[in-house]
N, C-alpha and C positions, 0 to 999 in steps of 0.2 A: 524152503521159504527164502524169498529174496530179501535183500536189504532194501529199506525204503528208498524211493527215488529222491534224488537231490539235484536241484538246479546247479549246484557247484560241480557236480559230476559231469555236467554237460559242456563245460568249457573245453575249447578245442585243444586236443592233444598235439604236442609238437611232433609226435611220431607214434605209430602203433604197429604192432606185428601180431599176426594171428596164426596159431598152430593147433594141431590135433595131438592130444596126448592119449596114448592107448592103455596105460596101466598106472597104478600107484607108483611103481618103480620109476617109470618115466616122469611122473609128476615130481618125484623127489629129485631126479636128475635135473629137471628144469630148474628147481630151486638151487641146486649146486652150481649150475652154470650161471644163473642170474646173480648169485652171490659174488661171483668174480667181478661183476660190474659195479657192485655197491661199495660205498665208503661211509665213514662217519658223517652224519648229517642227512642221510638218505631216509626218506619216508616211503614206505610201500603199503598201499591200501589193497586189501584182498576182498573181492566180492564173489558170491556164489551161494547157491542154496546149501542147506544143511547136508553134510556128507559129500560135498562137491570135490574136496581135496585141498582146502585152504591150509589146514594144519599139516598135511603131507608135504605141500609145497614149502611151508615154513620149516619143516624138519630138514629138508634139503638145503634151505638157506642157512640154517644153523650149522650143518655139516660143512658147507662151502665156506662159511665165515670162520670155522674152527672154534666154535663155542663149547663151553663146558656143560655137561649134563644133557639128558634127553629132552628134546623139544616135544612137549605135549600141549594139548589144548588148554588155554588158560580160562576156560569158560567160567569156572566158579571162583577163581581168584582175580579175574579181570585182566591182570597183567603179570608176566613173568620176565625177569631179567636173567639172561644167560651170559655170564662173563666169558671173555675170550680165554682160550688156552694159551695163546701167544700174544703177539703185538696187535692183533686185529681189534675191531670195535666190538663192544657188547651188542647182543641182540635183545631188544625189548619187544616182546610179543604180547599184543593186546587183543582181547576179544571184546569188542564193543557191542555185541549182540543185545545184552540186557540193559545197556545204557540208553538214555534218552538222546535227543539231538543236541548238537552243538558242543563247542569246546568247554562251555561253562561246567557241564556235568563231568567232563573228563579232566578238569583242572587239577583235581586232587592227585592225579597220576603223574603230574609234573613232566609231561611229555615234552613241553617246550624247553625244560631244563636238560632233559636227557638227550634231546635230538642232536645237538652239535657234536657229541662224542659217541653216539650210538647209531646203529641201524634200527629203525623202528618199523615194525610190521603190525598193521592194524587190520584184523578181520572185522568185517561189518562196519568199516569206518566211513562209508559214503555219507556225506552230509554232517559228519561229526569232526573230522580232523583236517580237512583241506586247508584251513587257515594256518596250520602249523608251518607249511612250506609251499612256496610257489613251485618249487622243483620237487616232483614226486612221481612215483610209478603207481599205476592203477592196474591191477591184474584181475580180470573177470574170468571166472571158470564156469562153463556151462555144459550141461549135457546136450548132446546133439538132438535136435527135434526129430522125433520118430526113430531115434537110434535104439536098437535093441541090445547093444553092447553096454552093460552097466558100468564098465570101467572107462570107456572112451569119453574124453572131455575136449571141448573146444576152448582154448585159452587165448585171450586177447591181452597183450601187454602194451599199455599206453604210457608214454612218457610225457610229462607236463613240465613246462618251464624251460628256461634257458639251458640248464644242465643237460636235459634230454634232447634239446633241439640241435646240439652240436653234432656235426657230421660223424665224428668218431663214435659217439654214443648211439646214434641211429644205426650205424653199421653194426655195432656190437649187439644191439637189440634184435636187429634183423637176422643176425647170425644164429639166434635161438631157433629159427625155423628148421634147422637141420634135424631137430628132434621130431618134426612132423609138420606137414603142410595141412592147412585147413581147406 
């Protein structure tokens, strides 16, 4: 099931890179590599059908950020905070699948308060959390059309806002392609 379409998701990305991921292990590795680029205040929105690999990617982000505890889907609790083991930022992992649209319903989660000091990852966040930050990453995970390999995914990582428009950030995002070309 796809997340609902949102006009806010259509704003032009500063940069996007597309790659093919062949296994859950590679999806987790993508998360670890992406984590190196993240800092406190970053918002990452994940889109993809159920079972696409959003939580697997987030598990890799957690490993890369060095957070405490296993990263699991927050479907029933809506949000989990994973504190850092060292000096890094906490990871706030949100599953907005069961929430309605807009920040109003998500206000109780205090994401705007957590954002400056944390990395916030929101599954199913399209149309719900874009207002939190002009600078954000959007990761879309898709199964290849007509693909018979159940584990293969096409992943598009798009950077929005001035932070991701910087040449250094674009180069870093483009470097993710070494995991697989789409």
